[in-house]
C-alpha positions as CSV (number, residue, x, y, z in Angstrom):
1,M,-115.6,89.4,-5.5
2,V,-114.4,86.8,-3.0
3,F,-111.1,86.5,-4.9
4,Q,-110.5,90.3,-4.8
5,F,-111.4,90.5,-1.1
6,S,-108.9,87.7,-0.3
7,S,-106.2,89.4,-2.4
8,V,-106.7,92.6,-0.5
9,L,-106.4,90.8,2.8
10,T,-103.2,89.1,1.6
11,R,-101.7,92.5,0.7
12,L,-102.8,94.0,4.1
13,G,-101.2,91.0,5.8
14,T,-98.0,91.5,3.9
15,L,-97.9,95.2,4.7
16,S,-98.6,94.5,8.3
17,T,-95.8,92.0,8.5
18,S,-93.4,94.4,6.7
19,D,-94.4,97.2,9.1
20,H,-93.9,95.0,12.1
21,A,-90.5,94.0,10.9
22,S,-89.6,97.7,10.6
23,V,-90.8,98.3,14.1
24,V,-88.7,95.4,15.4
25,S,-85.6,96.7,13.6
26,M,-86.1,100.2,15.0
27,N,-86.6,98.9,18.5
28,L,-83.3,96.9,18.2
29,F,-81.4,99.8,16.8
30,V,-82.6,102.2,19.5
31,A,-81.7,99.7,22.1
32,L,-78.2,99.4,20.6
33,L,-77.9,103.2,20.6
34,C,-78.7,103.2,24.3
35,A,-76.1,100.4,24.8
36,C,-73.5,102.5,23.0
37,I,-74.1,105.4,25.3
38,V,-74.0,103.3,28.5
39,I,-70.9,101.4,27.5
40,G,-69.2,104.5,26.2
41,H,-69.8,106.1,29.6
42,L,-68.4,103.2,31.4
43,L,-65.3,103.2,29.2
44,E,-64.8,107.0,29.3
45,E,-61.7,106.8,31.5
46,N,-60.2,104.0,29.4
47,R,-56.8,104.8,27.9
48,W,-57.6,103.3,24.5
49,M,-61.4,103.3,23.9
50,N,-63.7,106.1,22.9
51,E,-67.4,106.3,21.9
52,S,-66.7,106.0,18.1
53,I,-64.8,102.8,18.5
54,T,-67.3,101.5,21.0
55,A,-70.2,102.1,18.5
56,L,-68.2,100.5,15.7
57,A,-67.4,97.4,17.9
58,I,-71.1,97.0,18.9
59,G,-72.1,97.4,15.3
60,L,-69.7,94.7,14.2
61,C,-70.9,92.3,16.9
62,T,-74.5,93.0,16.1
63,G,-73.8,92.4,12.4
64,V,-72.3,89.0,13.2
65,V,-75.3,88.0,15.2
66,I,-77.7,89.2,12.5
67,L,-75.6,87.5,9.8
68,L,-75.8,84.2,11.7
69,T,-79.5,84.3,12.6
70,S,-80.5,85.3,9.0
71,G,-78.5,82.4,7.5
72,G,-76.0,84.7,5.9
73,K,-78.5,86.9,4.0
74,S,-78.1,90.2,5.9
75,S,-76.0,91.9,8.5
76,H,-77.8,95.1,9.2
77,L,-81.2,96.3,10.6
78,L,-81.6,99.3,8.3
79,V,-80.9,99.8,4.6
80,F,-78.3,102.5,3.9
81,S,-79.9,105.7,2.6
82,E,-78.0,108.7,1.4
83,D,-81.0,110.9,2.2
84,L,-81.0,109.6,5.8
85,F,-77.3,110.5,6.1
86,F,-77.1,113.8,4.3
87,I,-80.5,115.2,5.2
88,Y,-81.1,114.0,8.7
89,L,-77.9,112.9,10.4
90,L,-75.2,115.2,9.1
91,P,-76.9,118.6,9.6
92,P,-77.1,118.5,13.4
93,I,-73.5,117.3,13.6
94,I,-72.1,120.2,11.5
95,F,-74.4,122.8,12.9
96,N,-73.4,122.0,16.5
97,A,-69.8,122.2,15.5
98,G,-70.3,125.8,14.4
99,F,-72.7,126.6,17.3
100,Q,-70.3,125.3,20.0
101,V,-67.0,126.4,18.5
102,K,-64.6,128.6,20.4
103,K,-64.9,131.4,17.9
104,K,-62.0,133.5,19.2
105,Q,-59.5,130.7,18.7
106,F,-61.2,129.7,15.4
107,F,-61.0,133.1,13.8
108,R,-57.6,133.9,15.3
109,N,-56.2,130.9,13.4
110,F,-58.7,131.3,10.5
111,M,-56.0,131.6,7.8
112,T,-54.1,128.5,9.0
113,I,-57.4,126.5,9.3
114,M,-58.4,127.5,5.8
115,M,-55.0,126.5,4.5
116,F,-55.2,123.1,6.1
117,G,-59.0,122.6,5.5
118,A,-59.2,123.9,1.9
119,I,-55.7,123.9,0.3
120,G,-54.7,120.9,2.2
121,T,-57.7,118.9,1.1
122,L,-57.0,119.8,-2.5
123,I,-53.4,118.6,-2.1
124,S,-54.5,115.4,-0.4
125,C,-57.1,114.7,-3.1
126,T,-54.5,115.3,-5.8
127,V,-52.0,112.9,-4.2
128,I,-54.6,110.2,-3.7
129,S,-56.1,110.6,-7.2
130,F,-52.7,110.5,-8.8
131,G,-51.7,107.4,-6.8
132,V,-54.8,105.4,-7.5
133,T,-54.5,106.3,-11.2
134,Q,-51.0,104.8,-11.2
135,F,-51.6,101.7,-9.0
136,F,-55.2,100.7,-9.8
137,R,-54.7,100.5,-13.5
138,R,-52.2,97.7,-12.8
139,L,-54.8,95.8,-10.8
140,D,-57.7,93.9,-12.1
141,I,-60.5,95.7,-10.3
142,G,-63.0,96.4,-13.2
143,S,-63.6,99.5,-15.3
144,L,-62.9,102.8,-13.6
145,D,-62.6,106.0,-15.5
146,M,-60.9,109.3,-14.7
147,G,-64.0,110.6,-13.0
148,D,-64.0,107.6,-10.7
149,Y,-60.3,108.1,-9.8
150,L,-60.8,111.8,-9.0
151,A,-63.9,110.9,-7.0
152,I,-61.8,108.4,-5.0
153,G,-59.4,111.2,-4.2
154,A,-62.3,113.4,-2.9
155,I,-63.8,110.4,-0.9
156,F,-60.6,109.6,0.9
157,A,-59.5,113.2,1.4
158,A,-62.5,113.6,3.8
159,T,-61.1,113.1,7.4
160,D,-62.8,112.2,10.6
161,S,-61.0,113.8,13.6
162,V,-63.6,112.8,16.2
163,C,-61.2,110.4,18.0
164,T,-58.5,113.1,18.4
165,L,-61.0,115.8,19.5
166,Q,-62.2,113.5,22.2
167,V,-58.7,113.3,23.6
168,L,-57.5,116.9,23.2
169,N,-58.3,119.4,25.9
170,Q,-59.2,122.8,24.3
171,D,-58.2,124.7,27.5
172,E,-54.8,123.1,27.8
173,T,-54.0,123.2,24.0
174,P,-56.3,125.8,22.5
175,L,-54.2,126.4,19.4
176,L,-54.0,122.7,18.5
177,Y,-57.6,122.0,19.3
178,S,-58.9,124.9,17.2
179,L,-56.7,123.8,14.2
180,V,-57.8,120.1,14.4
181,F,-61.4,121.1,14.9
182,G,-61.6,123.8,12.3
183,E,-59.7,121.8,9.7
184,G,-62.0,118.9,10.2
185,V,-65.1,120.9,9.5
186,V,-63.6,122.8,6.5
187,N,-62.2,119.6,5.2
188,D,-65.6,117.8,5.2
189,A,-67.1,120.8,3.4
190,T,-64.3,121.0,0.9
191,S,-64.4,117.3,0.2
192,V,-68.2,117.3,-0.5
193,V,-68.0,120.4,-2.6
194,L,-65.1,118.9,-4.6
195,F,-66.9,115.6,-5.0
196,N,-70.0,117.4,-6.3
197,A,-67.9,119.5,-8.7
198,I,-66.3,116.3,-10.0
199,Q,-69.7,114.7,-10.6
200,N,-71.0,117.8,-12.4
201,F,-68.2,117.7,-15.1
202,D,-67.1,115.2,-17.7
203,L,-63.5,115.0,-16.7
204,N,-62.6,112.2,-19.2
205,H,-62.1,114.9,-21.8
206,M,-60.2,117.5,-19.8
207,N,-59.0,120.7,-21.4
208,F,-58.1,124.2,-20.3
209,R,-61.7,125.5,-20.6
210,I,-63.2,122.6,-18.6
211,A,-60.4,123.0,-15.9
212,L,-61.2,126.8,-15.5
213,Q,-65.0,126.0,-15.3
214,F,-64.2,123.3,-12.7
215,I,-62.2,125.7,-10.5
216,G,-64.7,128.5,-10.9
217,N,-67.6,126.2,-9.9
218,F,-65.6,125.0,-6.9
219,F,-65.1,128.6,-5.6
220,Y,-68.6,129.5,-6.4
221,L,-70.0,126.7,-4.3
222,F,-67.6,127.5,-1.5
223,L,-68.4,131.3,-1.3
224,A,-72.1,131.1,-2.1
225,S,-72.7,128.4,0.6
226,T,-70.9,130.5,3.2
227,F,-72.9,133.6,2.2
228,L,-76.2,131.7,2.5
229,G,-75.3,130.4,5.9
230,V,-74.4,133.8,7.2
231,M,-77.6,135.4,5.8
232,T,-79.8,132.7,7.3
233,G,-78.2,133.2,10.7
234,L,-78.6,136.9,10.5
235,L,-82.3,136.6,9.5
236,S,-83.0,134.4,12.5
237,A,-81.3,136.9,14.8
238,Y,-83.3,139.8,13.4
239,I,-86.6,138.0,13.6
240,I,-86.1,136.9,17.2
241,K,-84.7,140.3,18.3
242,K,-87.6,142.2,16.8
243,L,-90.5,140.0,17.7
244,Y,-89.2,138.8,21.1
245,F,-91.0,135.4,21.2
246,G,-89.8,134.8,24.8
247,R,-92.4,137.2,26.3
248,H,-95.1,134.6,25.3
249,S,-93.3,131.3,25.0
250,T,-89.7,130.1,25.2
251,D,-90.8,127.0,23.2
252,R,-91.3,129.2,20.2
253,E,-87.8,130.7,20.5
254,V,-86.2,127.2,20.6
255,A,-88.4,125.9,17.8
256,L,-87.6,128.8,15.6
257,M,-83.8,128.5,16.2
258,M,-83.9,124.8,15.4
259,L,-86.0,125.2,12.3
260,M,-84.0,128.1,10.9
261,A,-80.8,126.1,11.4
262,Y,-82.3,123.2,9.5
263,L,-83.7,125.6,6.9
264,S,-80.2,126.9,6.1
265,Y,-79.1,123.4,5.2
266,M,-82.2,122.6,3.1
267,L,-81.9,125.9,1.2
268,A,-78.3,125.0,0.3
269,E,-79.5,121.7,-1.0
270,L,-82.3,123.4,-2.9
271,F,-79.9,125.7,-4.7
272,F,-77.3,122.9,-5.3
273,L,-74.8,124.4,-2.8
274,S,-72.8,122.8,0.0
275,G,-75.2,122.3,2.9
276,I,-72.2,121.5,5.2
277,L,-70.6,124.9,4.8
278,T,-73.9,126.7,4.9
279,V,-75.1,125.1,8.2
280,F,-71.7,125.5,9.8
281,F,-71.5,129.2,9.3
282,C,-75.2,129.5,10.2
283,G,-74.3,127.9,13.5
284,I,-71.4,130.4,14.1
285,V,-73.6,133.4,13.3
286,M,-76.6,132.1,15.4
287,S,-74.3,131.6,18.4
288,H,-72.9,135.1,18.0
289,Y,-76.2,137.0,17.5
290,T,-79.4,134.9,17.8
291,W,-78.4,133.0,20.9
292,H,-78.0,136.2,22.9
293,N,-81.5,137.4,21.8
294,V,-83.4,134.6,23.5
295,T,-84.3,134.1,27.2
296,E,-81.9,132.4,29.6
297,S,-84.0,129.2,29.7
298,S,-83.9,129.1,25.9
299,R,-80.1,129.5,25.9
300,V,-79.7,126.5,28.2
301,T,-82.2,124.5,26.2
302,T,-80.7,125.2,22.8
303,K,-77.2,124.6,23.9
304,H,-78.0,121.1,25.2
305,A,-80.5,120.3,22.5
306,F,-78.1,120.9,19.7
307,A,-75.3,119.0,21.5
308,T,-77.6,116.0,22.2
309,L,-78.8,115.8,18.5
310,S,-75.2,115.9,17.3
311,F,-74.1,113.2,19.8
312,V,-76.9,110.8,18.9
313,A,-76.4,111.3,15.2
314,E,-72.6,110.5,15.5
315,I,-73.3,107.3,17.5
316,F,-76.0,106.3,14.9
317,I,-73.6,106.7,12.0
318,F,-70.7,104.7,13.6
319,L,-73.1,102.0,14.7
320,Y,-74.5,101.6,11.2
321,V,-71.0,101.6,9.6
322,G,-70.1,98.7,12.0
323,M,-73.1,96.6,10.9
324,D,-72.7,97.5,7.2
325,A,-69.1,96.3,7.3
326,L,-70.4,92.7,7.1
327,D,-72.9,93.3,4.2
328,I,-72.7,89.9,2.5
329,E,-73.9,91.2,-0.9
330,K,-70.9,93.4,-1.4
331,W,-68.4,90.9,-0.1
332,R,-69.8,88.2,-2.4
333,F,-68.8,90.3,-5.4
334,A,-65.4,91.1,-4.0
335,S,-64.7,87.6,-2.6
336,S,-63.6,86.2,-6.0
337,S,-60.3,88.2,-5.6
338,P,-59.5,88.7,-1.9
339,R,-55.9,89.5,-2.8
340,T,-57.0,92.4,-4.9
341,S,-59.3,93.8,-2.2
342,I,-56.4,93.6,0.3
343,E,-54.1,95.3,-2.2
344,V,-56.6,98.1,-2.9
345,S,-57.2,98.8,0.8
346,S,-53.4,98.8,1.5
347,I,-52.8,101.2,-1.3
348,L,-55.5,103.5,-0.1
349,I,-54.2,103.6,3.4
350,G,-50.7,104.3,2.2
351,L,-51.9,107.1,0.0
352,I,-53.9,108.6,2.9
353,L,-50.7,108.7,4.9
354,A,-48.7,110.2,2.1
355,G,-51.4,112.7,1.1
356,R,-51.8,113.9,4.7
357,A,-48.0,114.4,5.1
358,A,-47.8,116.2,1.7
359,F,-49.6,119.2,3.1
360,V,-49.5,119.2,6.9
361,F,-45.7,119.7,7.3
362,P,-45.2,122.1,4.4
363,L,-48.2,124.3,5.2
364,S,-47.2,124.3,8.9
365,F,-43.8,125.6,7.9
366,L,-45.4,128.4,5.8
367,S,-47.8,129.2,8.6
368,N,-45.0,129.5,11.1
369,L,-43.1,131.9,8.8
370,A,-46.0,134.4,9.1
371,K,-46.2,134.2,12.9
372,K,-43.8,136.1,15.2
373,S,-44.9,134.8,18.6
374,S,-43.5,131.4,19.5
375,T,-46.7,130.5,21.3
376,D,-48.7,130.9,18.0
377,K,-46.3,128.7,16.0
378,I,-47.0,125.0,15.4
379,N,-44.1,123.0,16.8
380,F,-43.1,119.6,15.4
381,K,-45.0,117.5,18.0
382,Q,-48.1,119.4,17.3
383,Q,-47.6,118.9,13.6
384,I,-47.5,115.2,14.2
385,V,-50.7,115.3,16.1
386,I,-52.4,117.3,13.3
387,W,-51.1,114.8,10.8
388,W,-52.3,111.9,12.9
389,A,-55.7,113.5,13.6
390,G,-56.5,113.4,9.8
391,L,-55.7,109.8,9.2
392,M,-59.1,108.5,10.4
393,R,-61.8,108.1,7.8
394,G,-65.5,108.0,8.8
395,A,-69.1,108.5,7.8
396,V,-68.5,111.2,5.1
397,S,-66.2,108.8,3.2
398,I,-68.7,106.0,3.5
399,A,-71.6,108.2,2.2
400,L,-69.6,109.6,-0.7
401,A,-68.4,106.1,-1.7
402,Y,-72.0,104.8,-1.7
403,N,-73.0,107.8,-3.8
404,Q,-70.3,107.1,-6.4
405,F,-70.3,103.3,-6.6
406,T,-73.8,102.1,-5.7
407,R,-77.4,102.7,-6.6
408,S,-79.7,102.9,-3.5
409,G,-77.1,101.0,-1.5
410,H,-76.7,98.1,-3.9
411,T,-74.2,97.3,-6.6
412,Q,-73.9,94.5,-9.2
413,L,-70.5,95.5,-10.6
414,R,-67.3,93.8,-9.3
415,G,-65.2,97.0,-9.5
416,N,-67.8,99.0,-7.6
417,A,-68.2,96.3,-5.0
418,I,-64.4,96.2,-4.4
419,M,-64.3,100.0,-3.9
420,I,-67.2,99.8,-1.4
421,T,-65.7,96.9,0.6
422,S,-62.2,98.6,0.5
423,T,-63.8,101.9,1.7
424,I,-65.4,100.1,4.6
425,T,-62.1,98.3,5.4
426,V,-60.2,101.6,5.4
427,V,-62.8,103.2,7.7
428,L,-62.7,100.3,10.1
429,F,-58.9,100.0,10.1
430,S,-58.2,103.7,10.5
431,T,-60.9,104.2,13.2
432,A,-59.9,101.1,15.1
433,V,-56.1,101.1,14.8
434,F,-55.3,104.8,14.5
435,G,-58.2,105.7,16.8
436,L,-57.0,103.3,19.5
437,L,-53.5,104.7,19.3
438,T,-54.6,108.3,19.4
439,K,-54.8,108.8,23.2
440,P,-51.5,107.1,24.0
441,L,-49.8,109.1,21.2
442,I,-51.1,112.4,22.4
443,I,-50.2,111.6,26.0
444,F,-46.7,110.7,24.9
445,L,-46.2,113.8,22.7
446,L,-48.2,116.3,24.7
447,P,-48.2,115.2,28.3
448,P,-50.8,117.1,30.4
449,P,-49.3,119.6,32.7
450,K,-49.4,118.7,36.4
451,H,-50.2,122.2,37.5
452,L,-51.9,124.6,35.1
453,S,-50.4,128.1,35.4
454,F,-53.7,129.7,34.4
455,T,-57.4,129.3,34.9
456,V,-60.2,129.7,32.5
457,S,-63.3,131.2,33.9
458,S,-66.7,129.9,32.9
459,D,-68.7,132.4,30.9
460,P,-72.5,131.8,31.3
461,T,-73.3,134.0,28.4
462,S,-71.7,131.8,25.7
463,P,-73.0,128.7,24.1
464,K,-69.9,126.9,25.2
465,S,-69.4,127.1,29.0
466,V,-65.7,127.9,28.6
467,A,-65.9,129.5,25.2
468,L,-64.9,133.1,24.7
469,P,-67.4,135.1,22.5
470,L,-66.7,135.9,18.9
471,L,-64.5,139.0,18.7
472,S,-66.1,140.6,21.8
473,Q,-64.7,143.6,23.5
474,D,-63.8,141.9,26.8
475,S,-62.2,138.9,25.2
476,E,-59.4,140.7,23.4
477,V,-56.4,142.5,25.0
478,D,-56.6,146.2,24.6
479,F,-53.4,147.2,22.9
480,D,-53.4,150.7,24.1
481,S,-53.6,149.7,27.8
482,H,-50.4,147.8,27.4
483,G,-48.5,150.5,25.7
484,V,-48.6,148.9,22.2
485,P,-49.6,151.3,19.5
486,R,-52.8,150.5,17.6
487,P,-52.2,149.5,14.0
488,T,-53.0,152.5,11.9
489,S,-50.9,151.9,8.9
490,L,-50.3,149.4,6.1
491,R,-47.1,148.3,7.9
492,M,-49.0,147.4,11.1
493,L,-51.6,145.6,9.0
494,L,-48.9,143.5,7.4
495,T,-47.1,142.8,10.7
496,T,-50.1,142.0,12.8
497,P,-52.9,141.1,10.3
498,T,-55.0,139.0,12.7
499,H,-55.2,141.6,15.5
500,T,-55.7,144.4,13.0
501,V,-58.6,142.7,11.1
502,H,-59.9,141.6,14.5
503,R,-60.1,145.2,15.9
504,Y,-61.7,146.7,12.8
505,W,-64.3,143.9,12.6
506,R,-65.0,144.5,16.3
507,K,-65.6,148.2,15.7
508,F,-67.9,147.4,12.7
509,D,-69.7,144.7,14.7
510,D,-70.4,147.1,17.6
511,A,-71.3,150.0,15.5
512,F,-73.5,148.4,12.8
513,M,-74.2,144.7,13.2
514,R,-75.1,144.2,16.9
515,P,-77.5,147.2,17.1
516,V,-79.5,145.6,14.3
517,F,-79.1,141.9,14.9
518,G,-78.6,141.9,18.7
519,G,-75.9,140.0,20.4
520,R,-74.0,140.1,23.7
521,G,-74.6,143.4,25.5
522,F,-77.0,144.7,22.8
523,T,-80.1,142.8,23.7
524,F,-81.8,143.1,27.1
525,I,-84.0,140.2,28.0
526,P,-85.8,140.2,31.4
527,G,-84.1,137.7,33.7
528,S,-81.1,137.2,31.4
529,P,-77.5,137.4,32.5
530,T,-77.2,140.6,30.3
531,E,-80.1,142.2,32.1
532,R,-78.9,141.3,35.5
533,S,-75.4,142.7,34.8
534,T,-76.9,146.1,34.0
535,H,-78.4,146.6,37.5
């Protein structure tokens, strides 16, 4: 009896020590997050630095300190978890991207964005996969099969354009900003869908039937995920419009919006779809319909709440990547052949440069052929910026690499360890070197105008203070008022497809969608900007 009691006390003591260690780690990590925000604010006007690089640098310095104090046993405070990344950190980032997007510019350039984000990602993945198949087989890096080579292509086709978006001004260069931003989101979604499709098939015995199944599965995931996001967003708009929670509590409106947004992502995961695509389009639909159905205080709250969650999640990811770069366990397996690790990292960076160029310039040329206005065309300097914006690799590449080459963040195979360390090296090099050079390059290629010839008015009825509403009546030029005939024939549809589809969608939206699901001008909330404008 005494022995059993003492063993129970020993277990409780062990659990208490373990819990206390977790509390200490969380305290340090939260303190580091605060430090990243403060230092990032102080360096905001710096020509070279940005918050992503700041978080990486602080993570690296913290990893060195932990590595020294632990006697070389560990370099990070938290153990990497794919669930933490894909379920808790990624959804707020992607949802906020859709919720805050300038939808007019996004949909005006929708075909170009989809070309870059979907077709371009497939081209980049093909180039990288073909390159690693040719080069890695000549190197002694362990046993990698065809599925691994294709997965590497999907891993390094995932871009991270945060550094470029922090430099670009969406009011001065709306076309360029919308292309870089839109391509970044669609690229992440395409990379994850492609990665999941690769894992679901045995590609070592490829034949025509398997290839068709692979392509069909890819398009199914893409379209089904988009449809689920749109339907979830419409459901949230309908519920809030019909029940009008704001007459009792704005807290319920905010809570319902946040939970419905998260539900869209989890439903996609439940049905084995792409949560990234689902939550992105859910964000777009909720900002177009749901956001206009809530009270004004709820609008302000949700706008800042979603932006804050996204901001903290991004800093969290870059901080962790900086600390994990010094994980001694993975470097110990790869340290037996440092030359091989350097060669692998160099090859990957070279293939990223080549894969990016393989689609940016050809697809830009094709996009320009379909545009008549010179202001809508992508000039060569803008093409260079778009190419450069996609050279950085970030958290999505890290997470996919861990998924492919580790089990619960650990690996005992030399080849897998080399791939993990090489991925970390590529992410650090691309973010630090390419990221540091982003601002000077953009200033050199696209110098900011000394005097803007136009002004953008702030619109309080949009989630983004300077954002124009999605296909709204007052955001688009009325063709008739300027003497230009409305497109009423197939010829006009072919010559001005964007404006034509835009107009017909606007008519359908005003006649059928907004009366049912609400939206700007169709929902009258007491005290809201819409209600005040009607008196």
